[in-house]
Phi, psi and omega in degrees: 000318179299317180295322179295320179297321179296315179299317180296319180296316179298319180298315181295320178297319180298317179297318180297316179297318180296316179296319178297317180296319180294318178299316180295319181296319180299317180294313183292332184269009179299129179252123179275115180269117182248124179275147175209158182258334184094041178247158188303314188287351176286009184314322179303323178293310182298316186285323177300326179284309186290330180267001174080019180292326176294317178296322178301329179276354178082024178242142177267132188233144169236127177270130183242118180285130184243154172284152183307131175079011184252001187299315185289325174295322180294323178292315179299323181282353179086009180286326176234159179250342186203166180188195188222127186210156169295131180302317181293338180275333183271340182295314178302313176298324177298322180292340178260012174099012177306126183279071185215164175227137174282137182247331179192140167285151185235323183194173174254167173091191161106344181245142185223142170248125185250150173223166174291146182299328182257021186284339185082357178273111185245340183214168185304318184294342178290349180273358175299130180079008183252171178251137178239123177278134181223156179285331174190162181293334182259358181294148185302318180296329177292316180295318179297315179301319179295322177299313182296316179300314180297320179297338180256017173083011178272128181284119178238017176293143187306320185281346185214026187299134176272357179232137178262124178259127185237131185270132175220160170299146182306318182294338181270345185302312179299327182289316182291334173287320180298320183269003174084010178295325175233167182257346179201160176225142179251124186219158170278166168271147009267003183298331178294314180293321178299315180294319180297318180292322184285322187250355181078023178288160177237154181279124173274315174233139176217111186292346179276340185234342184273140173284147352270005191293329184295339180258007180255140173298132179252317187244153185212162173267152179213161178223162178283154174300326179301317182295317180299317184289320186261334185219063180302324180295322179289325175302315180293319180293318177301312183294320179296318180293318182290326176292319179298317179294319179298315179296327181290329185300320181299115180095354180233033188298322180297316178296318183297311183291330175295315179297316181301320181282318180299325182265009175062033174277322189223141176277176173108192180255132184299328180290313178296316180299322179296320179295322177293315182298330180292343177284339180275158180238109184264097176226086185299140183198127175290313181294330177297320177295317181297317180294318181294328177301323180299326179283315190284315187302312178297323179295314179296327177291322182292336181256009173087007178275344171234132183303143179294343180278350183281133173278101187291335177291315177294322179299317179300313181297324183277352186262005181233156176240136182288121179231098188291140172084353185280336177281324188302323186279327189242000185299000000 
């Protein structure tokens, strides 16, 4: 009996050690799934991965290529844990219960609306009664175009819109503008510059150079509520790595665009892409995202992209996660 008790004790200790090891292994083996579209301004995601900033933080990452406009559905479905988005594009889903938190603003610029050089369309109000091709209703260039139109007094509310927005594949947008199916197209960079160079299109709106948008944070990093609740430490590490990559981009645009093309993140020519990237301003800031939310949420509510019943002040508070010390280093 004594020998049996000893054997049983050894067995129980072994099981305890095994369970502890498995628990530790599960935690250590957590893989952070980050969604991306393959656009130029996503450089912080691409560079944090390629330069090992995520590894430096001790987190294992998998980058998942997404179709345009599917990031928030992918996050809700649990396919991704984190991503990169236009602030104005993520606020409406957040107001509708998207289970996510914004972690840091990353840069200015990046969305363009193009027209034919001989179209006669010179200003936002010229688009009244016209068609605008977009990659999806929630894609960042569509949201940016709607902001500019609304700022210039053009009604873009769903029930009374003076502009018709039509969805096409990104690759088809330059073609439908060329054949006259639409009167303008809204695109991300560098596909906007590629289309402009190939077809002779001109920029009607450009968030990297037009006032007041060029001085406003446009894009930010975000994470799922699940990640915040279960892995707050990984949320902080992800944000720190993405901020570090964002800060590195400023002044290293030629290197960045070369890496993006060599690793098949972004199409185009590295020299042209670098010139476009230089129009953006990469100064990562948590407080910058919070401040920009104050500007965007009421505006989006006024044009019907956020319900009038939403308390935008409460929405702002609920859309961020406190990450101490991340602003101080990179602000």
